[in-house]
C-alpha angles and dihedrals in degrees: 000000000000114000092241090052091052092050090049093054093045090051095046096067136357089229100048112143093238087078086069104035098035107025116179118231139125098260137029091245092051091047093052094047090048090054091049092050091047091051092049091049094048090051092048092048094047094245085125121031128195117233111256093223138022114281148157124220133229107214126195132191126187132175131196093261098066098268113147125181128176131178146145125269117204147120112290123198110254107240136188120252091246090065090061091212094124114032120206118198103185136055120247133223112241095218091055091051090050090051093049091046092053091053093048092048092050095048096032087219147106098234098190137012124253117234112242128173134205133180110244122216139162091299091062098039091108091059092047091051091047091053090053093048093048090051088062091061125087106276125244088223137008126182143149120225127213092262090064096254116139116215129197129180133193129186119225110206103151107113093220092052091047090052091050092056094043093048096045100044094045087077095060140080118229125216118211104238096171129002109052092150093048092049089051087049091052089053093049094049092046089060090051094058123060112243133278095052138121087262089071087081136048134200115259143162113224117202125186102224092190086070101024110029114205123226111252113203134177125251110222129215128231113200112205119212095015113106116210092243091058092045092052094045091054090057095061109128092003103071135009112253125195128179113236113198100188135105119282096261092054092044089056089052089054089050091050091052092049092047090060088067099043144296113353138166139177120227118202140167105099098074095272139064127248119201111216116195145128099061118204105266092217090054091052091048090054098045107035124072112253094203094072127086117273091246089060095043091054098047114121089228091054092051091045095052102033099037112020102033101033102032109023106030097024095223114147114232092229095059111114089175090057104035130046124184113217129179099197112081098203092045091053092053093044093050092048090052092047096047100036094242134123124265114208108201116202135203114232123256119237116251093235090059091051092048094046092053092046091054088054090053092246117139122211124227114281118281094013096142143021115206120194168263091011121208116267111255116234101039098092127019128173116218108197099200100054 
């Protein structure tokens, strides 16, 4: 979150959830203790209230463009990768997992749900029907956030309905759409606490993408200290590069057309766009691992990281001072132009490609995808010591 966005949310309400998930203090230890104290105070004051009986939640999101997404929020058993119950598709950074674990230990809570997807079928039709029926009831909560999304929440407490969901969804695999670091954190904390314990489960939102397809967007790269001219010059003889002097929206259409034929990227930062495609096959053969599935070898993110970053531009992947990952396309271009760096605009990966690789146990390069919409933080928390 941008610093000005954090300040805005803090200023908007004394009980905004950022005071728990992004506390402000001088050290990591002080931040975590501050979050724990805030959570204890909110519970004591009744700002947050524990449910009197076990329940799951039906959660709905709508935007002004006709998008509708519904799913179930609950505590999911934390499983090992070998079980293939929950499928990750991206690598995680150990220091981020350590940071998340410290916050969860201090607060003894899951402060926000992960976003997981599954593909519903006839075996889960009862759950799908239940979700639709519940959505016809008066909601427990209804609100509209600043981004225009409308959120509604219902509690399911009937034992028969809870059993229906548990029985139906137990047959499915779940793909991590958002929250790889938090899932890895759940797994780490589970090993620290003898089972059975509340740490055996973690808070998640499960969405049936057969019924409610998620939006899959690209995550772009901003390369600091690499002017566009230098980036383009280094590609000579290795990729085809064409200048595209059109507005951003049209440039992205050009990128989408090129991506249908193979690996393609847009470079920006000098006031124009440069379409990069048709990589040299010999270059790819030298720089990309041959022991991975073809679907992984041909990913744009694979070619970007293994060929462009590592081999052509000589920028290490683990270089936060050299690479920034930005979701907003226009913001990536604007920052590159302002800072004199290079924006690398990506085309999104299809969900079926992500799921197929995950089932094979193959992880994609970091920040390969952005699934959404993500659940609003602050609607459902899970305190483990209540």
